[in-house]
N, C-alpha and C positions, 0 to 999 in steps of 0.2 A: 735774460732770455737770449738765445742764440739768434743770429740774423737770419738763419734759414727756417725759422718758425714764426708763426703769427698766432695771436690769441683769438679764440672764437668763443662767443658766449651766446646762449639761448635760454629760453624758458619753456617749461612744459607744465602740465597740471595733473596732480594726483587726484584720484577719486576719494571722497571722504571715507575714513576708516581703514585705509590701506597703508598708513605710514610705516608700521612695523613690517608688513609684508614686502613693501618696496625695498626697505633696507635689507631684509633677509635675502631677497632675490639678488641684490647687487653684491652682498657679502659672498654669495655663492655663484658669482658670474662664471659662465661657462669658459673653460680655458680656450676653446676654439674661437669664441667671440673676442676674448681678451687679445689673443694672438692676431686676429684679423684687424682689430682696431690699431694695434701697435704697428703691424706690417703696412697698414694703409697710411701711416704718418701721423696718427693721433698719439699724443703723449701728455703727461701731467693733466689728466682728466679728472675733474671733480664735479659732483652734483650736490647742491645744497637744498634743503627743504625749509620753506617758510611755513611753520606749523599753523599760523593763523589763517593763511590764504590757500594752503596746499600747493603753492607755486613751487616748482622745482627749478632751480637756477643752475645751469651747467656752464662750466668754463673748461676750456681745453687748449692745449698748444697743438697746432697742426703744422705740418711741413708746408712751406711756402707754395709748393706745387700740388698740394692735396687736391684730389679729385672728388668734389662733393657729389657727383653723379654716380660714382661706382658703388658705394656702400649700400644705398637703398635697394639695389637689385640683387645683392648677394644673398644666397639662400640662408646663411647663418643669421644675417640681420633680419630677414623676413621671419625666420623661426623665433627669434628673440622678441620681435614686435608682437607676434601672435601670443607668445607667452606672457607678455606684459599688458596686453590689451584689456584684460579684465580689471586692471587696477589704475589705469591712466585714461585721460581724455585722448582719444585717437581719431584719426582720419579713417575713411572707409577701407583703406588698404592696411589697417592696423598700425601705420606709422604714428608716432606720437604727434599730437597737435603741438607745434612748436613755433616760437617767434624768435627771430634773430634779435640780438641786442647790440646796440651801438656803444662802443667804448668811449667814455667821456673823460676818463682819468686813469692814469696808470703811474705807479711808482715802483721802480726796481730797487 
């Protein structure tokens, strides 16, 4: 990993029965959302699903100066959240309920 990036990990939760739909929507991610994430400093972004618990585990590399406050207010992000709200556990503003995870081990 480059010195100008840091790893960020968090978890979210999928609603039961939406495993295939979640994957489908991400396979067809909007180009404008993909560009926004990249332009904001997010790279090497993966989401994994634990099929037993429906927990989604996300890990990404972000620029060291990534602004965590800018994306949630962006109209494209708000539109994506609204699009995903029917299949995920969400907050009242449609943002996914998420919990930051602490890195306890890493091997390059």
